[in-house]
Structure formats: structure tokens, C-alpha cells
C-alpha positions as CSV (number, residue, x, y, z in Angstrom):
1,M,0.0,0.0,0.0
2,R,2.9,2.4,0.9
3,F,4.5,1.7,-2.5
4,K,1.3,2.5,-4.3
5,S,0.8,5.8,-2.4
6,I,4.4,6.9,-3.2
7,L,3.8,6.0,-6.8
8,Q,0.8,8.2,-6.9
9,S,2.5,11.1,-5.1
10,R,4.4,14.0,-6.7
11,Y,7.6,11.9,-6.3
12,G,6.1,8.9,-8.1
13,G,7.9,9.9,-11.3
14,L,11.2,9.5,-9.4
15,L,10.2,6.0,-8.2
16,L,9.2,5.0,-11.8
17,F,12.5,6.3,-13.1
18,S,14.4,4.4,-10.4
19,L,12.6,1.2,-11.2
20,I,13.3,1.7,-15.0
21,F,16.9,2.4,-14.1
22,I,17.3,-0.7,-12.1
23,T,15.5,-2.9,-14.7
24,L,17.7,-1.6,-17.5
25,S,20.8,-2.0,-15.4
26,F,19.8,-5.6,-14.6
27,L,19.2,-6.3,-18.3
28,I,22.6,-4.8,-19.4
29,R,24.4,-6.7,-16.6
30,T,22.7,-9.9,-17.7
31,I,23.5,-9.4,-21.4
32,L,27.1,-8.7,-20.7
33,L,27.3,-11.6,-18.3
34,I,25.9,-14.0,-20.9
35,G,28.4,-12.6,-23.5
36,D,31.4,-13.2,-21.2
37,F,30.0,-16.1,-19.2
38,Q,33.1,-18.2,-19.1
39,N,35.5,-15.4,-18.2
40,S,33.2,-14.4,-15.3
41,D,33.6,-17.7,-13.3
42,P,29.9,-18.6,-13.6
43,G,29.5,-20.0,-10.1
44,L,26.5,-19.3,-8.0
45,I,28.4,-17.2,-5.5
46,H,29.9,-15.0,-8.2
47,I,26.6,-14.5,-9.9
48,F,24.9,-13.6,-6.6
49,Q,27.7,-11.1,-5.9
50,I,27.5,-9.6,-9.4
51,Y,23.8,-8.8,-9.0
52,L,23.9,-7.8,-5.3
53,Y,26.9,-5.5,-5.7
54,G,25.3,-4.3,-8.9
55,L,22.1,-3.3,-7.2
56,F,24.2,-1.4,-4.6
57,Y,26.0,0.6,-7.3
58,D,22.7,1.1,-9.2
59,L,21.1,2.6,-6.2
60,V,24.1,4.9,-5.5
61,T,24.0,6.0,-9.1
62,I,20.3,6.8,-8.9
63,S,20.9,8.9,-5.8
64,Y,23.3,11.1,-7.8
65,F,21.1,11.1,-10.9
66,I,17.9,12.4,-9.3
67,I,19.5,15.4,-7.4
68,P,18.3,18.1,-9.9
69,F,14.9,16.4,-10.2
70,V,14.4,16.4,-6.5
71,F,15.2,20.1,-6.4
72,Y,12.7,20.7,-9.2
73,L,9.9,18.7,-7.5
74,L,10.5,20.7,-4.3
75,I,10.2,24.2,-5.6
76,V,7.5,23.9,-8.3
77,P,4.1,24.9,-6.7
78,D,1.0,22.8,-7.1
79,R,-0.8,25.3,-9.3
80,I,1.9,24.9,-12.0
81,F,2.6,21.2,-11.4
82,S,-0.9,20.2,-12.2
83,T,-1.2,22.2,-15.5
84,K,-1.3,20.6,-19.0
85,I,1.7,22.6,-20.1
86,H,3.7,21.2,-17.2
87,K,2.4,17.7,-18.0
88,W,3.7,17.8,-21.5
89,I,7.0,19.3,-20.4
90,S,7.3,16.5,-17.9
91,Y,6.6,13.9,-20.7
92,V,9.5,15.4,-22.7
93,F,12.0,15.3,-19.8
94,F,11.0,11.9,-18.7
95,I,11.3,10.5,-22.3
96,I,14.7,12.2,-22.7
97,T,15.9,10.8,-19.4
98,I,14.8,7.3,-20.4
99,G,16.5,7.8,-23.8
100,I,19.8,8.7,-22.0
101,L,19.5,5.4,-20.0
102,V,18.8,3.4,-23.2
103,F,21.6,5.1,-25.1
104,S,24.0,4.5,-22.2
105,G,23.0,0.8,-22.1
106,I,23.5,0.4,-25.9
107,G,26.8,2.2,-25.6
108,E,28.0,-0.1,-22.8
109,W,27.5,-3.1,-25.0
110,F,29.8,-1.7,-27.7
111,F,32.3,-0.4,-25.1
112,W,32.4,-3.9,-23.5
113,E,32.9,-5.4,-26.9
114,E,35.9,-3.2,-27.5
115,F,37.5,-3.1,-24.0
116,S,35.9,-5.8,-21.9
117,V,35.1,-3.3,-19.1
118,R,32.3,-1.0,-18.1
119,Y,32.6,2.7,-18.8
120,N,35.8,4.1,-17.3
121,F,38.4,6.8,-17.8
122,I,38.6,5.8,-21.5
123,A,35.0,6.8,-21.9
124,V,35.8,10.1,-20.2
125,D,38.4,10.8,-22.9
126,Y,35.8,9.9,-25.5
127,L,33.5,12.5,-24.1
128,V,36.2,15.1,-24.4
129,Y,37.5,14.3,-27.9
130,T,34.2,14.2,-29.7
131,H,35.3,14.7,-33.3
132,E,37.5,11.6,-33.5
133,V,35.1,9.6,-31.4
134,I,31.9,10.5,-33.3
135,S,33.6,9.9,-36.6
136,N,34.9,6.6,-35.3
137,I,31.5,5.5,-34.2
138,R,29.9,6.5,-37.5
139,E,32.5,4.6,-39.5
140,S,32.3,1.5,-37.2
141,Y,28.6,0.9,-36.5
142,P,25.2,1.2,-38.3
143,M,24.2,4.3,-36.4
144,P,20.8,5.0,-38.1
145,I,19.6,1.5,-37.1
146,I,20.9,1.8,-33.6
147,I,19.4,5.3,-33.1
148,L,16.0,4.1,-34.4
149,G,16.1,1.1,-32.1
150,M,17.0,3.4,-29.2
151,L,14.0,5.7,-29.9
152,L,11.6,2.8,-30.3
153,L,12.7,1.2,-27.0
154,S,12.5,4.5,-25.2
155,A,9.0,5.1,-26.5
156,A,7.9,1.6,-25.6
157,I,9.1,2.0,-22.0
158,F,7.3,5.3,-21.6
159,A,4.1,3.9,-23.0
160,L,4.3,1.1,-20.3
161,V,4.5,3.6,-17.4
162,K,2.6,6.6,-18.8
163,K,-0.6,5.8,-16.8
164,H,1.3,5.8,-13.5
165,F,3.3,8.8,-14.5
166,D,0.1,10.8,-15.1
167,K,-1.1,10.0,-11.6
168,S,2.1,11.4,-10.1
169,I,1.8,14.7,-12.1
170,N,-1.8,15.2,-11.0
171,S,-1.0,14.8,-7.3
172,E,-0.9,17.6,-4.7
173,S,1.5,18.0,-1.8
174,R,2.5,20.5,1.0
175,F,5.8,22.2,0.8
176,V,6.9,21.1,4.3
177,S,6.3,17.5,3.4
178,R,8.2,17.9,0.1
179,L,11.1,19.5,2.0
180,K,11.4,16.7,4.4
181,L,11.5,14.0,1.7
182,S,13.8,16.1,-0.5
183,L,16.3,16.4,2.4
184,I,16.3,12.7,2.9
185,L,16.9,12.1,-0.9
186,W,19.7,14.6,-0.9
187,L,21.3,13.0,2.1
188,L,21.8,9.7,0.3
189,P,24.1,11.0,-2.5
190,L,26.0,13.1,0.1
191,L,26.7,10.0,2.2
192,A,27.7,8.1,-1.0
193,F,30.1,10.8,-2.1
194,Y,32.1,10.5,1.1
195,S,31.8,6.8,1.8
196,V,31.5,5.0,-1.5
197,N,34.0,4.5,-4.3
198,K,34.5,1.8,-7.0
199,S,36.3,-0.4,-4.5
200,T,33.7,-0.3,-1.8
201,A,31.9,-3.5,-3.0
202,E,34.4,-5.5,-5.0
203,I,34.7,-9.1,-6.2
204,M,38.4,-9.5,-5.6
205,D,39.2,-12.7,-7.4
206,N,37.8,-12.0,-10.8
207,T,38.0,-8.7,-12.7
208,Y,35.4,-9.6,-15.2
209,S,32.8,-10.3,-12.5
210,N,33.9,-7.1,-10.7
211,E,33.3,-5.0,-13.8
212,L,29.9,-6.6,-14.4
213,A,29.0,-5.7,-10.8
214,H,29.7,-2.0,-11.4
215,N,27.4,0.6,-13.0
216,G,28.6,2.2,-16.2
217,I,27.3,5.7,-15.5
218,Y,28.8,5.6,-12.0
219,Q,32.1,4.5,-13.5
220,I,32.2,7.6,-15.7
221,F,31.7,10.0,-12.9
222,S,34.2,8.1,-10.7
223,A,36.8,8.4,-13.5
224,F,36.1,12.2,-13.6
225,R,36.6,12.4,-9.9
226,N,39.7,10.2,-9.7
227,N,41.7,11.3,-12.8
228,E,44.7,11.6,-10.5
229,L,45.2,9.7,-7.2
230,D,47.5,11.0,-4.4
231,Y,49.9,8.1,-3.8
232,K,50.2,8.4,0.0
233,A,46.4,8.8,0.5
234,F,45.4,5.7,-1.5
235,Y,48.4,3.3,-1.4
236,K,50.7,1.6,1.0
237,D,53.7,3.8,1.6
238,I,57.0,4.1,3.6
239,D,59.0,7.1,4.8
240,N,60.2,9.2,1.8
241,K,63.8,9.1,2.8
242,E,63.7,5.3,3.1
243,A,62.0,5.1,-0.3
244,F,64.5,7.2,-2.1
245,T,67.4,5.4,-0.4
246,H,66.1,2.1,-1.6
247,L,65.4,3.6,-5.1
248,R,69.1,4.5,-5.4
249,E,69.9,0.8,-4.9
250,L,67.3,-0.3,-7.5
251,I,68.3,2.1,-10.3
252,K,72.1,2.0,-9.8
253,T,74.0,0.5,-12.7
254,P,77.7,-0.3,-13.2
255,N,78.2,2.7,-15.5
256,S,76.3,5.3,-13.3
257,T,77.4,7.6,-10.6
258,F,75.0,9.8,-8.5
259,T,75.8,13.5,-8.9
260,S,74.5,14.5,-5.5
261,E,74.5,13.3,-1.9
262,D,70.9,14.6,-1.6
263,V,68.9,11.4,-1.3
264,L,65.9,13.0,-3.2
265,D,68.1,13.7,-6.2
266,V,68.1,10.7,-8.6
267,T,70.4,12.3,-11.2
268,R,73.2,10.0,-12.3
269,Q,76.1,10.5,-14.7
270,I,75.9,7.7,-17.3
271,T,79.2,6.8,-19.0
272,Y,80.0,4.5,-21.9
273,P,83.6,3.9,-23.1
274,G,84.5,5.5,-26.4
275,E,82.8,8.2,-28.5
276,D,79.1,8.8,-28.9
277,K,77.5,7.2,-32.0
278,H,75.3,9.7,-33.7
279,Y,72.9,7.2,-35.2
280,N,69.5,8.3,-36.2
281,V,66.6,6.8,-34.3
282,M,63.3,6.0,-36.0
283,L,60.8,4.9,-33.3
284,I,57.6,3.3,-34.8
285,T,55.1,3.0,-32.0
286,V,52.3,0.7,-33.3
287,E,48.8,1.1,-32.1
288,S,47.6,-2.0,-30.1
289,L,50.3,-4.5,-31.3
290,S,50.0,-7.4,-28.9
291,G,52.8,-9.9,-28.6
292,S,50.2,-12.6,-29.1
293,F,49.9,-11.5,-32.8
294,F,53.3,-12.8,-33.6
295,K,54.2,-16.3,-34.8
296,R,57.1,-16.3,-32.4
297,F,54.6,-16.3,-29.5
298,G,52.2,-18.9,-30.9
299,N,49.9,-17.1,-33.3
300,T,48.8,-19.2,-36.3
301,N,46.8,-16.6,-38.2
302,N,49.7,-15.3,-40.2
303,I,48.8,-11.6,-39.6
304,T,52.4,-10.3,-39.0
305,P,54.3,-12.2,-41.8
306,N,56.6,-9.3,-42.4
307,L,57.3,-8.4,-38.8
308,D,57.9,-12.1,-38.1
309,T,60.7,-12.0,-40.7
310,I,62.0,-8.6,-39.6
311,A,62.2,-9.8,-36.0
312,Q,64.5,-12.6,-37.1
313,Q,66.8,-10.0,-38.8
314,S,66.7,-7.7,-35.6
315,L,67.5,-7.6,-32.0
316,F,64.2,-9.0,-30.7
317,F,63.2,-8.5,-27.1
318,T,60.9,-11.4,-26.3
319,N,60.1,-10.7,-22.6
320,F,59.0,-7.0,-22.9
321,Y,55.9,-5.4,-21.4
322,A,53.8,-2.3,-21.8
323,T,53.3,-0.2,-18.7
324,G,49.6,0.5,-19.3
325,T,46.6,0.0,-21.5
326,R,46.4,3.4,-23.3
327,T,48.4,5.0,-26.0
328,V,49.4,7.9,-23.7
329,R,50.7,5.4,-21.1
330,G,53.0,3.9,-23.7
331,M,54.1,7.4,-24.8
332,E,54.8,8.3,-21.2
333,A,56.9,5.3,-20.5
334,L,58.9,5.4,-23.8
335,T,59.8,9.1,-23.4
336,L,59.9,9.6,-19.6
337,S,61.2,6.2,-18.5
338,L,59.0,6.6,-15.5
339,P,56.6,4.1,-13.8
340,P,52.9,4.6,-14.5
341,T,51.8,6.8,-11.6
342,P,48.2,6.4,-10.5
343,G,45.5,8.3,-12.4
344,F,45.8,9.6,-15.9
345,S,49.0,9.5,-17.9
346,I,51.4,12.4,-17.3
347,V,50.9,13.2,-21.0
348,K,47.4,14.4,-20.1
349,R,48.2,16.1,-16.8
350,P,48.9,19.8,-16.1
351,H,52.5,20.9,-15.3
352,N,54.1,18.3,-17.6
353,E,56.3,20.8,-19.4
354,N,60.1,20.4,-19.8
355,M,60.3,17.0,-18.1
356,F,63.2,14.7,-18.3
357,T,62.5,13.0,-21.6
358,L,64.4,11.1,-24.2
359,G,63.7,14.0,-26.6
360,N,65.3,16.5,-24.3
361,V,68.4,14.4,-23.8
362,L,68.8,13.9,-27.5
363,K,68.1,17.6,-28.2
364,S,70.9,18.5,-25.8
365,K,73.2,16.3,-27.9
366,G,72.3,18.1,-31.1
367,Y,69.5,15.9,-32.4
368,A,66.3,17.1,-34.2
369,N,63.3,15.4,-32.6
370,N,59.9,15.0,-34.3
371,F,56.6,13.6,-33.1
372,I,54.9,12.4,-36.2
373,Y,51.2,11.5,-35.9
374,A,48.6,10.4,-38.4
375,G,45.7,12.4,-36.8
376,N,45.1,15.6,-34.9
377,G,47.7,15.7,-32.1
378,Y,45.5,17.8,-29.8
379,F,43.8,14.4,-29.0
380,D,44.9,13.2,-25.6
381,N,47.1,16.4,-25.2
382,M,49.8,14.8,-27.2
383,N,50.9,17.9,-29.1
384,Y,51.2,19.9,-25.9
385,F,53.2,17.2,-24.1
386,F,55.6,16.5,-27.0
387,G,55.9,20.1,-27.9
388,N,57.1,20.9,-24.4
389,S,59.4,17.8,-24.2
390,G,62.0,18.5,-26.9
391,Y,60.0,17.5,-30.0
392,D,58.7,19.4,-33.0
393,I,55.1,18.4,-34.0
394,I,54.0,17.0,-37.3
395,D,50.4,15.9,-37.4
396,H,47.4,15.8,-39.8
397,K,47.5,19.5,-40.4
398,D,51.0,19.1,-42.0
399,F,49.8,16.6,-44.6
400,S,49.0,18.3,-47.9
401,S,46.0,16.9,-49.8
402,D,48.3,15.1,-52.4
403,E,50.1,13.3,-49.5
404,I,46.8,11.7,-48.3
405,T,45.7,8.6,-50.2
406,F,43.4,7.2,-47.5
407,E,42.2,8.4,-44.1
408,N,39.6,7.6,-41.5
409,A,38.4,9.1,-38.2
410,W,41.8,8.7,-36.6
411,G,43.9,10.1,-39.4
412,V,45.9,9.1,-42.5
413,C,46.7,5.5,-43.2
414,D,50.0,4.1,-42.0
415,E,51.5,4.2,-45.6
416,D,50.9,7.9,-45.8
417,L,52.3,8.4,-42.3
418,F,55.5,6.5,-43.1
419,A,55.9,8.5,-46.4
420,K,55.8,11.7,-44.3
421,A,58.4,10.3,-41.9
422,T,60.6,9.5,-44.8
423,Q,60.2,13.0,-46.2
424,V,61.2,14.5,-42.8
425,A,64.2,12.2,-42.5
426,D,65.4,13.3,-46.0
427,S,65.1,16.9,-45.1
428,L,67.1,16.5,-41.9
429,Y,69.7,14.4,-43.6
430,K,70.3,17.1,-46.1
431,K,71.0,19.5,-43.2
432,G,73.5,17.1,-41.8
433,Q,71.6,16.8,-38.5
434,P,71.0,13.5,-36.6
435,F,67.4,12.9,-35.9
436,H,65.0,11.0,-33.7
437,N,61.4,10.5,-35.1
438,F,58.7,9.3,-32.8
439,I,56.1,7.9,-35.2
440,M,52.7,7.0,-33.9
441,T,50.5,4.7,-36.1
442,T,46.7,4.6,-36.0
443,S,45.5,2.1,-38.7
444,N,45.3,-0.8,-36.1
445,H,42.3,0.9,-34.4
446,R,38.6,0.7,-34.9
447,P,37.0,1.2,-37.4
448,Y,39.9,-1.0,-38.9
449,T,39.7,0.6,-42.3
450,Y,42.7,0.9,-44.7
451,P,43.4,1.0,-48.4
452,E,41.9,-1.9,-50.3
453,G,44.1,-4.3,-52.3
454,R,47.1,-4.2,-50.0
455,I,46.5,-7.4,-48.2
456,D,44.3,-10.5,-48.5
457,I,41.8,-9.3,-45.8
458,P,39.2,-6.7,-46.8
459,S,39.2,-3.3,-45.1
460,H,36.7,-2.8,-42.3
461,S,36.5,-6.5,-41.5
462,G,38.1,-6.4,-38.0
463,R,41.3,-6.4,-36.0
464,K,43.2,-9.1,-37.9
465,G,43.0,-7.2,-41.2
466,A,44.2,-3.9,-39.5
467,V,47.1,-5.7,-37.9
468,K,48.1,-7.3,-41.2
469,Y,47.8,-4.0,-43.0
470,T,50.1,-2.3,-40.5
471,D,52.5,-5.2,-40.9
472,Y,52.4,-4.6,-44.7
473,A,52.9,-0.8,-44.3
474,I,56.0,-1.2,-42.0
475,A,57.6,-3.6,-44.4
476,K,57.0,-1.2,-47.3
477,F,58.5,1.6,-45.2
478,F,61.7,-0.4,-44.6
479,R,62.0,-1.3,-48.3
480,E,61.7,2.3,-49.2
481,A,64.1,3.4,-46.4
482,K,66.8,1.2,-47.8
483,K,66.9,3.4,-50.9
484,H,67.9,6.5,-48.8
485,P,71.4,7.5,-47.7
486,W,70.5,7.7,-44.0
487,F,69.3,4.1,-43.8
488,E,72.6,2.5,-42.8
489,N,73.1,5.0,-40.0
490,T,69.6,4.6,-38.6
491,I,68.3,2.5,-35.7
492,F,64.7,1.5,-36.4
493,V,62.6,0.4,-33.5
494,V,59.1,-1.2,-33.7
495,V,57.3,-1.3,-30.4
496,A,53.6,-1.4,-29.3
497,D,52.0,1.4,-27.3
498,H,49.9,-1.3,-25.5
499,C,48.1,-4.5,-26.2
500,A,44.9,-4.9,-28.2
501,S,43.0,-5.9,-25.2
502,S,43.7,-5.4,-21.5
503,A,40.9,-7.3,-19.9
504,G,41.4,-10.5,-17.9
505,K,40.2,-12.4,-14.9
506,T,42.8,-10.8,-12.6
507,S,43.3,-7.1,-11.8
508,L,46.5,-6.9,-13.9
509,P,46.6,-9.8,-16.4
510,V,50.3,-10.0,-17.4
511,K,49.6,-11.6,-20.8
512,K,47.6,-8.6,-21.8
513,Y,50.7,-6.4,-21.3
514,H,53.2,-8.5,-23.3
515,I,54.3,-6.6,-26.4
516,P,57.2,-6.9,-28.9
517,L,60.3,-4.7,-29.0
518,I,62.2,-5.0,-32.3
519,V,65.4,-3.1,-32.9
520,Y,66.3,-3.2,-36.6
521,A,69.6,-1.8,-37.9
522,P,71.3,-4.3,-40.3
523,A,74.5,-2.3,-40.6
524,I,74.8,-1.6,-36.8
525,I,73.2,-4.3,-34.7
526,K,73.7,-8.0,-34.8
527,P,70.4,-10.0,-34.9
528,G,69.4,-12.1,-32.0
529,E,66.9,-12.6,-29.2
530,N,67.0,-11.1,-25.7
531,A,64.8,-12.7,-23.1
532,T,65.5,-10.2,-20.3
533,L,62.4,-9.2,-18.4
534,A,61.9,-5.5,-19.1
535,S,59.2,-2.9,-19.8
536,Q,58.7,0.3,-21.8
537,I,60.5,2.4,-19.2
538,D,63.7,0.6,-20.2
539,F,63.5,1.7,-23.9
540,A,65.1,5.2,-23.6
541,P,68.2,4.1,-21.6
542,T,68.7,1.1,-23.9
543,I,68.5,3.3,-27.0
544,L,71.0,5.8,-25.5
545,G,73.2,2.8,-24.7
546,L,73.1,1.7,-28.4
547,L,74.1,5.3,-29.2
548,N,77.1,4.8,-26.7
549,M,76.0,8.2,-25.3
550,D,77.3,9.7,-22.1
551,Y,74.5,11.8,-20.4
552,K,73.0,12.8,-17.1
553,S,70.0,10.7,-16.3
554,K,66.9,10.7,-14.1
555,F,65.4,7.7,-15.8
556,F,64.0,4.9,-13.7
557,G,64.7,2.5,-16.6
558,K,67.9,0.6,-17.3
559,D,69.9,-0.3,-20.4
560,I,68.7,-3.8,-21.0
561,L,71.9,-4.8,-22.8
562,L,74.2,-3.6,-20.1
563,D,72.4,-4.1,-16.8
564,Q,69.4,-6.5,-17.0
565,P,66.3,-4.9,-15.3
566,D,64.6,-8.2,-14.6
567,R,61.5,-6.4,-13.6
568,A,58.5,-4.8,-15.3
569,L,56.2,-2.0,-14.0
570,L,52.6,-2.1,-15.3
571,G,49.3,-0.8,-14.3
572,T,45.8,0.5,-15.0
573,Y,44.9,4.1,-13.9
574,Q,44.2,2.8,-10.4
575,K,45.9,-0.5,-9.9
576,I,49.7,-0.5,-10.1
577,G,52.0,-3.6,-10.2
578,L,55.6,-4.8,-10.2
579,L,56.4,-8.0,-12.0
580,Q,59.7,-9.4,-10.6
581,H,61.1,-12.9,-9.8
582,N,58.0,-14.6,-11.3
583,Q,55.8,-12.7,-8.9
584,L,53.3,-9.9,-9.6
585,T,52.7,-7.5,-6.7
586,V,49.7,-5.3,-7.2
587,Q,48.7,-2.3,-5.2
588,V,45.1,-1.2,-5.1
589,P,43.9,2.3,-4.1
590,T,42.5,1.2,-0.7
591,K,46.0,0.6,0.7
592,R,45.4,-3.1,-0.2
593,T,47.8,-5.4,-2.0
594,E,47.5,-8.6,-4.1
595,A,50.1,-11.1,-5.2
596,F,50.3,-13.6,-8.0
597,Q,52.7,-16.3,-9.1
598,V,53.4,-15.8,-12.8
599,D,54.5,-18.7,-15.0
600,N,54.5,-18.6,-18.9
601,L,52.2,-15.5,-18.7
602,E,49.7,-17.4,-16.5
603,Q,49.1,-16.2,-13.0
604,H,47.7,-17.6,-9.8
605,V,47.1,-16.0,-6.4
606,T,50.1,-16.5,-4.0
607,Q,51.3,-15.2,-0.7
608,L,52.6,-11.6,-0.6
609,N,56.4,-11.2,-0.4
610,Q,57.3,-8.2,1.7
611,E,60.5,-7.5,-0.1
612,E,58.7,-7.4,-3.4
613,L,56.1,-5.1,-1.9
614,R,58.9,-2.8,-0.6
615,D,60.3,-2.6,-4.1
616,A,56.9,-1.9,-5.6
617,I,56.2,0.9,-3.1
618,T,59.6,2.4,-3.7
619,Y,59.2,2.7,-7.5
620,Y,55.7,4.2,-7.4
621,Q,56.0,6.4,-4.3
622,T,59.2,8.0,-5.5
623,A,57.9,8.5,-9.1
624,S,54.8,10.2,-7.8
625,Y,56.9,12.4,-5.4
626,L,59.3,13.5,-8.2
627,F,56.5,14.5,-10.5
628,H,54.5,16.4,-8.0
629,N,57.5,18.2,-6.6
630,K,58.8,19.1,-10.1
631,L,62.0,17.1,-9.5
632,Y,61.7,15.2,-12.7
633,N,62.3,18.2,-15.0
634,F,65.1,18.5,-17.5
635,T,68.0,20.9,-16.6
636,E,71.3,21.2,-18.5
637,K,74.3,21.4,-16.2
């Protein structure tokens, strides 16, 4: 009886909305669960947790969602509330609100299909960079059909509840009664804001299940709120002096000497015997190039035939890992040689100017550095970061119309990108200046479109075709480069920014961070394989080692060929890990830790090793401290 009276009161519309919200969330959760049933450990306990925790987050999300509507219901007097004009205005707003929920639900399906997670900080980025994202969506999905379906579903839902909604609009109420109920409804989101986060109700032993239990809309606002996490507030920590003292032990190498007795100063003098080698460096950072795509790592689809061959002619690092799951994380690690500090990548953060980057080191040695990108470099703040890190910018605006043979939402195709990089190299060679080009590809990205006729897989048919096209474009680039006088004096590097997929049953699935690192320079470097455990933060010191270059360093990484790192640092934007001695130590932003035994890229829960945890805390706590206190900036002395 109480339920019916509330339904017929002025606040009945909010109750209807809440029921619709919970029902749609239940359906979305169920559809996603069915689609990933095996990965979600389909036991009764997990299924119960998914729906119980899911209901909790749905209710928290509703409490936030209805804040403005509660205010409106409080202040509008009865004489207006019961009019026909208000009735039709209420219809419009109710239908729009339902439409938002339906649109969000449909979007979650496609987002899960791409990333195997609910909405998160990636979705936040997509809300910011609308041009690329909208173009990508239009090129990837049949939007007219999807929008029509969304409208029909929204109309059907409204038709089902219209009778009850009309009764709530025709009701009358006293202001004092409305004020009491409004205060109660406002108290709920206030309590949630200070006491609930995405880790409050968590299924700890299966990430898929944990993602299903969350609410996508809540995840978006959580990502907005937590785009940067204070290390000491959210993670286990130790005394700063102790951390930096231990860091000095971890980053010390046989050819390095600390330049200061100040324990907080990580600057070292790096020395190599003999003269600097002024080789050019062409870094090809390939979008989403998972190690699992390679024949060397068991792939049988023959989608990297050229890179498989090139790897055999190169120095091939087979135990190499990305630090994160986004392009900007890869860029951060490759240029800064810094662990992935919690929150958004430093590439996207304020106060990231003039940091200690590979570009600034090479610039101080007389190199010309270029960031060459196929699309618009304002995306993800890339142009700003590289432009203030020792690089000149070349992006889509610098391609003339006759230099573009094919493009999609993300920019020109890889062939056009490499042609531009060749043109830049020719120009610098004529000036007699050594160069470092950071080339970022985009063709291996949804909508997976590329020029027809290049490979045996049609364009727009999925990831495999995009990978094989990029493989084709890189091989074509190398064939063309051999005709140029700078080829024999150039070190070419092929590395991924991150893997194609980052989802797994554990919080940090190691196999979804395994990427290739290929160093190709036939006239300079002897081919072979190197199985040292390392990650993207070790790229810059290793390249400088191949250049035999003396320099002052703040890098956390090591020259893999001189002093084996035997550790990899990897993370999401909240969970951060250290892979070392076949153990993965994971820190979670509730001052909680997890540990996994890792064998052949498979991992199982194990007992936490306190020494491993101390190392992990040291790397991440000191990296965060250096960035926030502007102690990781580049200074020439």
C-alpha cells in the first residue's frame, strides 16, 4: 500500500524512473554476463555477488542522478505542477531521461565489446575528444539502425509507465512534506560521495565479475573524480627518505654515478667507453600491437608475416611489457622512462612541461626530434606534451591533400604516415643533423579501415586485417628506407603502445601487457633474441646505450643490454603492479595489496612477499613524489 501511495504522489515519477533504471541495469548486466559467461567464473556465489553489488551501485548512481529532479519537485508549486503545459514538459523530460539510459546501455555493449570493461576513464576521454570519437562510431557501427532502435525502445518504455506517471503529475502536496522528503533524498548522495567508491563493494578474485557488478554511469563520474590519485592517500607507503634510499639501490648501474648526496636527487652520470654514436633513431610506436599477434609467440593466423621476418633480422626482445593500457601510457613510458603513476597518464596532466624525456636528452646532444602522428595531435594532449618535451610536431594539419591517399576518423593511413616520416628524414639528412622521429601509427584501431588491395583481408573486417595492413605498411617503409642514404646510419625500433585488449580475470593480467620490441639496424646491430624481463621504461636508456652516449639521467629504466632490469612495471589508472622474480605484486587504491605467481604468462594467487612489496612501493611512491614536486624536470648542467 505504501509503495502505491508513493507511486501516486508527486515523487512517483522518481520512483518510476528508479525502477526503470534498475531494470535496464539488470538487463545490461545480464546481457554482458551471458556474453562473457566463461570469463566471469559462472559459479552461484559470483553470480549472486554480481547482482547484489550491482544493485548497490545502481542505487548509488540513482541517488546522484535524481539530485536536480528532487530540487525541481521541491520548488514547483501545485498550481503549476498540475497544469497541462507542465504535464507535456514532464513527458519530454521523462522520455529524454529514459533515452539517456537506453543510449548508455547500448553504448555499454559496444564499449564492453571493445575493452571488456564498463565505462571508465577511456569513456571520459571519448566525451572530451568528440570529433574523433563520433567519426569513429559513425564509421564503425550502423548508427541509423541503432538510433532508431533506441528511440523505439524509449517510446515503448514510456508507453508502459505513462498511466502511473500521469497520476504522479496530478497529485498535490504540501511544501513542508516535500522539503522533508527532499532532504532525505539529498542525504543519500551526500553519504555516498564521502563513503562509496568503485572499490567499496568489490569481487576481488575475478576482474570480469567485478566489472559486471559496477554501474557504467557511476564509473564515468568516478573516473572524472579520480583522474589523479594521491599516492600516499590511497596506497601503502613508507618514509620518503627510506623510499629514495632504496630507489638508489634499485636504479644504480655499473656505469652510473649519482651526482649529489641529496637522497631525493636521482640524477646520475651515465658513462660509456668510447665516443658517442650519432645514429638516427626511428621509433615506430604501433597502435595495439599485442605480442600474441606474432608467430614467435604462438599465433597461427599469419597476420604479421613481415614483422615475423624482420624480427629474425633484428635484436628482438621477447620478454618485454607495456606499462599501461592506453596510447598515452605507452608514450609516457617510452619518453619519460617513469613508472605509471596512479591516475591519468602524465601526458594528459597539467604541469608536464620540460620534463626529463628522451627527446630533451637527444636535443641537448644536437638531435632534431619530431613527433609524427597520423591524426590531430590535440587528441589526448599529445601535441602539448611532446611540444614541451623537446620535440617538433608533425600531425594531420601538416599533410597536404596530395600526401593523403586514405584516411579515417583517426587520421591518415600508415602508408601515408611513413611516407611523411621518410620525407622528414630526407630533409634533416640534407641539413647534416642527426634525428629522432617518434612515429605513432593509427591504422590498427577501430574502425579498422585501410586502403583496399594491399593485403588479403578486406578493409573494415576487423582487427586481424588492421594488424596485417600495419605489418604490410611497416615492411613497405623499410623497403623504401633502404633506398635512402640515411638508412645504414639509422636504428629502427618497432614497439607497441599497448596490447589490443587489457581485460582478464585478474586485476592486472600479465599476458595482456606482453608486447614486442624489435630493434632493426642491419648495418649496426647483430640480430638475436633477448629474453630479459623489461618494460617500456627501459626503452630510452637502452637506445641511449646503443648510441654509446654519455649523459646525465633521471630515468627509472635501465639499459637492458648492459644491466638487466629483470622487472616490469605495469598498471591501469588505479591498480599498479611490479612483475619481478615470477611474482606480480599489485597495489590497489584502498591501501590493499595482491600477489600472483606468474609462469608462462599465466598467474595464480600467491602469498605476498614483503621484499617485493617494498620494491613496488619504492618505485611508485618516488615516481609520484618526483613528478608532483617538479624534481623530474630537465635541466642542462
